[in-house]
C-alpha positions in Angstrom: 9.7 23.7 -32.9 11.5 21.0 -30.9 9.6 17.9 -29.7 8.7 19.9 -26.6 8.4 17.0 -24.2 9.5 17.4 -20.6 11.5 14.6 -19.0 11.4 12.2 -22.0 14.1 13.8 -24.2 15.9 10.5 -24.6 12.8 9.0 -26.2 12.4 12.1 -28.4 16.0 11.9 -29.6 15.7 8.2 -30.4 12.5 8.6 -32.3 14.0 11.6 -34.2 16.9 9.4 -35.2 14.6 6.6 -36.4 13.0 9.2 -38.8 16.2 10.9 -39.8 17.9 7.5 -40.7 14.8 6.2 -42.4 14.5 3.5 -39.8 11.0 4.1 -38.4 9.5 0.8 -37.1 6.0 -0.3 -38.2 4.8 -0.3 -34.5 5.7 1.5 -31.3 4.4 0.8 -27.7 4.7 3.7 -25.2 4.3 2.5 -21.7 4.1 4.2 -18.2 1.4 5.3 -15.8 -1.4 7.4 -16.9 -0.6 11.1 -17.2 3.2 10.5 -17.8 3.0 11.8 -21.4 2.5 8.7 -23.5 0.0 10.2 -25.8 1.8 13.5 -26.2 5.1 11.7 -27.2 3.1 9.5 -29.6 1.5 12.6 -31.2 4.9 14.4 -31.5 6.2 11.4 -33.3 3.2 11.4 -35.6 3.8 15.1 -36.4 7.5 14.4 -37.1 6.6 11.6 -39.4 4.1 13.6 -41.5 5.3 17.2 -41.2 5.1 19.0 -44.5 7.9 21.4 -43.6 10.3 19.8 -41.1 13.1 22.3 -40.0 15.5 19.3 -39.7 15.1 15.6 -40.3 12.8 14.1 -37.7 11.7 17.5 -36.3 8.1 18.7 -36.6 7.6 22.3 -37.5 4.4 22.6 -35.4 3.0 25.2 -37.8 2.0 23.4 -41.0 -1.5 22.0 -41.6 -0.5 18.4 -40.9 1.2 19.2 -37.5 -1.7 21.4 -36.4 -4.3 18.8 -37.4 -2.4 15.9 -35.7 -2.1 18.0 -32.6 -6.0 18.2 -32.6 -6.2 14.5 -33.5 -8.1 15.6 -36.7 -5.8 14.7 -39.5 -7.2 12.4 -42.3 -4.2 10.1 -42.1 -4.4 9.8 -38.3 -6.8 7.3 -36.8 -7.4 7.3 -33.1 -9.0 4.2 -31.6 -9.6 3.7 -27.9 -12.2 2.7 -25.3 -15.0 5.1 -24.9 -14.0 6.0 -21.4 -11.0 5.5 -19.1 -11.2 2.1 -17.6 -13.5 0.9 -20.4 -13.2 -1.9 -22.8 -11.9 -1.7 -26.4 -13.7 -4.3 -28.4 -12.8 -6.2 -31.5 -15.2 -4.4 -33.8 -13.2 -1.1 -33.4 -10.0 -2.9 -34.2 -11.5 -4.5 -37.4 -12.9 -1.1 -38.5 -9.4 0.4 -38.0 -7.8 -2.4 -40.1 -10.1 -1.7 -43.0 -9.0 2.0 -43.0 -5.3 1.1 -42.7 -5.6 -0.9 -46.0 -6.1 2.3 -47.9 -3.2 4.4 -49.1 -2.5 7.7 -47.2 -4.7 10.6 -48.5 -2.2 13.4 -48.2 0.9 12.4 -46.1 3.6 9.9 -46.2 2.2 7.5 -43.6 -1.2 6.4 -42.3 -0.8 6.4 -38.5 -3.0 4.6 -36.0 -2.9 5.8 -32.5 -4.4 3.3 -29.9 -4.3 5.0 -26.5 -4.8 2.9 -23.3 -4.5 -0.3 -25.4 -4.3 -2.3 -22.2 -8.1 -1.7 -22.1 -8.4 -3.8 -25.2 -9.9 -7.2 -24.6 -8.1 -10.4 -25.7 -10.1 -10.7 -28.9 -9.3 -7.1 -29.9 -5.6 -7.7 -29.2 -5.6 -10.9 -31.2 -7.3 -9.0 -34.0 -4.6 -6.5 -34.2 -1.9 -9.2 -34.5 -2.4 -9.6 -38.3 -1.8 -5.9 -38.8 1.3 -5.9 -36.7 2.7 -8.9 -38.4 1.9 -7.7 -42.0 1.7 -4.0 -41.7 1.7 -2.2 -45.1 4.8 0.0 -45.7 2.8 3.2 -45.3 1.3 2.3 -42.0 2.7 3.0 -38.5 0.9 1.9 -35.3 1.4 3.8 -32.0 0.1 2.0 -28.9 0.1 3.3 -25.3 -0.4 1.2 -22.2 0.2 1.3 -18.5 2.7 -1.6 -18.8 4.0 -3.9 -21.6 3.1 -6.8 -19.2 -0.6 -5.8 -19.5 -0.7 -6.8 -23.2 -0.4 -10.2 -24.9 3.3 -11.1 -25.3 2.7 -11.5 -29.0 1.7 -7.8 -29.2 4.7 -6.5 -27.2 7.2 -8.6 -29.2 6.1 -6.9 -32.4 6.5 -3.4 -31.1 9.4 -1.1 -30.4 8.8 -0.6 -26.6 9.4 2.9 -25.1 9.3 2.7 -21.4 8.5 6.1 -19.9 9.3 6.7 -16.2 7.9 9.3 -13.8 9.9 12.4 -13.4 11.7 13.8 -10.3 9.1 15.8 -8.2 11.3 18.9 -8.5 11.1 18.7 -12.4 7.3 18.4 -12.3 7.0 21.3 -9.8 9.4 23.5 -11.8 7.5 22.8 -15.1 4.1 23.7 -13.4 5.5 27.0 -12.2 7.4 27.9 -15.4 4.8 26.9 -18.0 1.4 26.8 -16.2 1.9 29.6 -13.6 1.2 27.4 -10.6 2.3 29.0 -7.2 5.3 27.1 -5.6 3.5 25.4 -2.8 0.6 24.2 -5.1 3.3 23.1 -7.6 5.1 21.0 -4.9 1.8 19.4 -3.7 0.6 18.5 -7.2 4.0 17.0 -8.0 3.4 14.6 -5.2 -0.3 14.0 -5.9 0.7 13.1 -9.6 3.6 10.8 -8.5 5.9 12.5 -10.9 3.5 12.3 -14.0 3.4 15.9 -15.4 0.2 15.3 -17.4 -1.7 14.4 -14.3 -0.2 17.4 -12.4 -1.4 19.7 -15.2 -4.9 18.3 -15.1 -5.1 18.7 -11.4 -3.9 22.3 -11.7 -6.4 23.2 -14.5 -9.4 21.2 -13.0 -9.6 21.9 -9.2 -12.7 19.8 -9.0 -10.5 16.8 -9.5 -8.6 17.7 -6.3 -12.0 17.9 -4.5 -12.9 14.4 -5.7 -9.6 13.0 -4.7 -9.9 14.4 -1.2 -13.4 13.1 -0.9 -12.4 9.6 -1.8 -9.5 9.7 0.8 -11.9 11.0 3.4 -14.3 8.2 2.7 -11.5 5.7 2.9 -10.3 7.0 6.3 -13.9 7.1 7.7 -14.6 3.5 6.5 -11.4 2.2 8.1 -13.0 3.0 11.5 -16.4 1.6 10.6 -17.9 -1.9 11.0 -19.1 -4.1 8.2 -22.6 -2.7 8.1 -21.3 0.9 7.4 -19.0 -0.4 4.7 -21.9 -2.4 3.1 -24.0 0.7 3.1 -21.2 2.7 1.4 -20.9 0.0 -1.2 -24.6 0.0 -1.9 -24.8 3.7 -2.2 -22.0 3.9 -4.7 -22.8 0.8 -6.8 -26.4 0.1 -7.0 -27.9 1.6 -10.2 -31.2 -0.2 -10.5 -33.6 1.8 -12.7 -31.0 4.4 -13.8 -30.1 5.2 -17.3 -27.0 3.6 -19.0 -25.2 6.9 -18.8 -25.8 7.0 -15.1 -24.4 3.5 -14.7 -21.3 4.4 -16.7 -20.8 7.5 -14.6 -21.0 5.3 -11.5 -18.4 2.9 -12.9 -16.1 5.8 -13.7 -16.5 7.1 -10.1 -15.6 3.8 -8.8 -12.5 3.6 -11.1 -11.4 7.0 -9.6 -12.0 5.8 -6.1 -10.1 2.6 -6.5 -7.1 4.4 -8.0 -7.1 7.0 -5.2 -7.3 4.3 -2.5 -4.5 2.4 -4.2 -2.3 5.4 -3.9 -3.0 5.4 -0.2 -2.2 1.8 0.4 1.0 2.2 -1.7 2.0 5.1 0.6 1.2 2.9 3.6 3.5 0.2 2.2 6.3 2.7 1.9 6.0 3.8 5.5 5.6 0.3 6.8 8.8 -0.8 5.0 10.7 2.3 6.2 11.3 3.4 2.7 12.6 7.0 2.1 10.6 7.5 -1.1 8.3 10.5 -1.3 4.6 9.9 -0.5 1.9 10.6 -3.1 -0.6 11.7 -0.5 1.6 14.1 1.3 -1.3 16.1 2.6 -2.5 13.2 4.8 0.8 12.0 5.9 -0.4 11.6 9.5 -3.1 9.3 8.4 -0.7 7.3 6.3 1.7 6.9 9.3 -1.1 5.9 11.5 -2.3 3.3 9.1 1.3 2.0 8.7 1.7 1.6 12.5 -1.6 -0.2 13.0 -1.5 -2.5 10.0 1.9 -3.3 8.7 3.5 -4.0 5.3 1.8 -7.3 4.5 -1.7 -5.9 5.2 -1.0 -2.8 3.1 0.4 -5.0 0.2 -2.7 -7.2 0.3 -5.0 -4.1 0.0 -3.0 -2.7 -2.9 -3.1 -6.0 -4.8 -6.8 -6.3 -4.2 -7.4 -2.9 -5.6 -5.3 -3.6 -8.7 -7.4 -6.7 -9.3 -10.5 -4.8 -8.7 -9.5 -2.1 -11.3 -9.0 -4.9 -13.8 -12.4 -6.4 -13.2 -14.5 -3.2 -13.1 -15.9 -3.8 -16.6 -17.1 -7.3 -15.9 -17.7 -7.8 -12.2 -20.8 -7.2 -10.1 -19.9 -3.7 -8.8 -21.6 -4.1 -5.4 -20.1 -7.5 -4.7 -16.7 -6.4 -5.9 -16.7 -3.3 -3.7 -18.2 -5.1 -0.7 -15.4 -7.7 -0.9 -12.7 -5.1 -1.0 -14.1 -3.1 1.9 -14.7 -6.2 4.1 -11.0 -7.0 3.9 -9.9 -3.6 5.1 -8.5 -3.6 8.6 -10.1 -1.5 11.4 -8.0 1.5 12.3 -8.6 4.0 15.1 -8.2 7.6 14.2 
């Protein structure tokens, strides 16, 4: 078994060399947008570190008990610590519990490995709590963090990690992989490559879960309708999607997750509008609504689109702490009026 990663072969080669040369670092940070393959690469590295029968130095066999259990994230020497949901909040108690487990010797492998996906969701206290482990990690411990960007973490965290910056792949690469490995028809593969912005993991999820495509289109249709509405209609939309008085906690969390998806989808729209307003030749994400993107670009302009994108980025960062209704109303109030 090779590392079996698509588009990040350079990173796999580098990590393989670290193992083969006995130079594995005590902490790695894999950065890049969601769905780009951060977790997959980290798990392959964990397999290579603890493989019982490596075919070559730094290569996992993929067949031994350790490789298979790590693939399922069920190995006794692998701890996975993350926020309960995407867009959630990783708190200090989870990090402290992880530190206690890392103080123990490995049960059956060479290393105890801690995988911390989406570590940008860790609050400041949780990040500070991890610093001691990063500074004084035992020789048998390797920490693998993933985040959207190194800049989303405290500088003291980033400076103590080997940073692996993963980039989106060419759309043709993503489309080709979808056809060859997941059997997607050519036109579907082409569209999903655009929708994923070159992130293969996202494209695969969209291919395997068509309901995600339906939700995406629903958020985009809502956006386009709201751009033609007045403040009252926008306030009504915000109330419908944010007020959870009397509902169970699980209902409130589901509502927060839906808003997270809506904000991210809207952000992709405004980024497309920025590209068209600037006359850039880069490929659009929302290629299926190119006419709407072009109309918005003509009627708003680069600065307005940029302002909406920045507001949505800030909104995503505040979803866990802000009043959802007020946050959403403020975002929608600032949207321009666009005629269809």
